[in-house]
C-alpha positions, 0 to 999 in steps of 0.5 A: 499461524500461516500468513493470509494471502490476499488479492487486491479484491478482498482488501476492502473486505479486510478492512471491515473484518479487522477493524469492524468495531472501529469502522463505523462512522463516528458521530460528531457534535454540531459545529458551535458558532457556525464554525466547521467541526474537523473530521473524526477519523475511525482510524489511520491507514498509511500507504507506504511506497514508491511512485506507484503509491505516490501517484506519479503523473496523476493528481493527488486526488486521483492516486489509489490511496486517495481513491481508497479513502473515498471508497471507504468513506462512501461506504460509511468507513471514515478512515484517514488514509495517508499517501506516504509514497515517494517517487524513486524510493527503494526498500532501503529508503522505506526501511529508514522511514519506518519510525516516522511512519509509526509516529503517525500512529496508524492502525494499518500500513500497506507496504508497497516497495521494492519495484525500484530496487528490481529495476536496478538489479539489486541483489534479491536477498538484500531486497528481501532483507530490507522488506522483512526488517520493514515489516518487522519494525512496523508490526512490532510498533503495533500496526497491522501490515499489508504487504503488497507484492511487486513484479518486474519485466524480464529485462535481467533475465528470468532467474532474476525476475523469478527470484524477485517475485518470490520475495513477497510471499517468502517474507509474508510467510516469514514475518506472518503478515497479510499479502496482496500477491500483485499491487498492479493486478489487472493494471500492468501491461494494459495500455489503456490503464497506464501512462505513456511510459507503460509503467505508471498507472493513469487515472483509470489504472489507479481507480481499478487498484482502489476499487478491485 
């Protein structure tokens, strides 16, 4: 079966189609003795990646994973969304964390890694191998995997930039996983949506990632 290519605009629809049976907000019993009942989630989604996911430079509640959880909850989909982004992490770091991610027992994992590898000029074949192994381990562990594509500026030349961009559709095809072609679609390169470093989204940029 060919892999599915998804834009970020289709991500919310994907949740509803993949987990229609589990997306409804579960009923909770009334609290006993005035104590609050802890939330009951339909399932767990993990957003795993680097500072673009961790939300470097913005408050935790303003990072796109937290905003995604708010969007789902507002639409009656009570999913737990774990922000497992780590600033500075590379694809090898995420690969090393695969077992920990699976220990959270997620139904879905959004893999958004590789940008730091590209900025450091790591060999594209190594980046691809790390991401492929990560996707494979997570998928074999029972999670639905969505791979979020990354792009880099042409500081290392057009050949490297093109090879880097080609990693993500190639891995999605090879591992038969879902693909968001570019996580920062509509955000990257827009001064009003990024912090002064021109790399990391600001609050409005994260909102756009979560809502579109």
